[in-house]
C-alpha positions, 0 to 999 in steps of 0.5 A, a space after each residue: 612829308 607825303 601823306 599815306 595813300 589809299 585806293 578809293 574804289 570802295 569809298 562812299 560816295 564815289 571820289 569823282 563826286 566829292 567837293 571840299 567840305 564833303 564827308 566820305 567813308 572809306 570801307 572795304 579792304 582799304 578802310 580796314 587797312 587804314 583803320 586796323 593796320 595803319 591805325 589812322 587816328 582822328 585828326 590825321 590826314 591821308 589821300 584817296 586816289 582813283 588810280 586815274 589821276 584823281 586825288 582827294 585829301 582828307 582828315 579823319 573825322 571818325 573811326 568805325 572799326 574797319 572803316 573811317 570817315 574823312 572830311 574832304 580838304 582838297 580835290 585835285 586832278 593830276 594830268 598824266 605824265 608825258 611821254 607815256 612810259 611802258 614796260 614790256 616785261 618777259 615772264 620770268 621764274 622765281 618772281 623776278 618778273 613781279 619784282 620788275 613790275 613792282 620797281 617799275 611802278 615805283 619809278 613811274 611806269 604808266 603801262 605794263 605789257 606781260 610778254 610770253 617770250 620764246 625762252 620764258 620758262 613761266 607760261 601763262 596759259 588758260 585760266 592761269 593767265 588771268 590769275 597771273 595778270 590779276 596778281 600783277 595788277 595787285 602788285 601795281 596797286 600796292 606799289 603805286 600806293 607805297 610811292 604815293 602815286 595817283 596814277 596806277 599803271 595799266 596791266 595789259 593782257 599777255 602777248 606772245 612774240 608775234 603779237 609783240 612785234 605787231 604791237 611795236 610796229 603800231 607803237 612806232 607808227 604812232 610816234 612812239 619809241 621802243 628800246 630792246 635792252 640786249 647785249 647785241 646793242 651797238 649803242 648804250 641807251 644813255 647814248 641813244 637818248 642823248 643823240 637822237 632828238 626824236 626821243 624828246 618828241 615821242 608820245 610813248 617810250 617802251 622798254 623791252 626786257 627779255 627773260 632769264 634765257 635771253 631774247 632769241 635771234 628770231 625775236 630780236 630780228 622781228 623787233 628790229 624789223 618792227 622799228 625797235 632800237 636794240 640798245 645796251 643798258 651798260 657795261 654789266 648784264 642785269 637780271 630780268 628783275 632789275 633791267 627794266 628799272 634801270 632803263 626806265 630810270 634813264 628814260 625818266 631822267 632824259 625826258 624830264 619826267 624825273 
């Protein structure tokens, strides 16, 4: 059975200084959550992670109201999984983009790029952009803890369609592969993953998911020109909230990450 996971950003001393047998105090919001919400008890075990692959396993020694102290039993550094999985998620209304990011994190995505698509109804502008990005960061942290991950996905700053095309071009030039999930695709993603050997050699694999209004013709042409492959996910049209999870699951299985 897996152990509950908490972020160790507010642990004292810092996680990267700990060795087996050391004591560490978990305070702040995470310590409060462990002690007050999860009601961890003396003698129970949990994992502290730094979001970049470091996992510290410890047993609760003492409880102190909104904090607890652990005795370190193991310290491990998990290598980043390969290839790097990236979700390019168009901004969508009704919280569907947030659902997509949460599910992608649980599946194992490594990076998330918010996309201000031409047909996105939601707009990240001005001070709202950083607040919205911070919300996605919080979502990835919570989902990573729920799925017991030591790695928390990196959430990039939002890109518009022109910036996304340049980003895809750089990704492909660097040995990556980009899939645009769209109903105009001639091949399914499953067929492409099976029939194209270069996917297995890719350093990074990105999946691009459009908004509820779809990807417009100009965006699709620009992404194709940048080197992206336009593919079908399957026989049905999926919502923006579920398409990314479906695509990442297929990619994870095909590349051996699952």
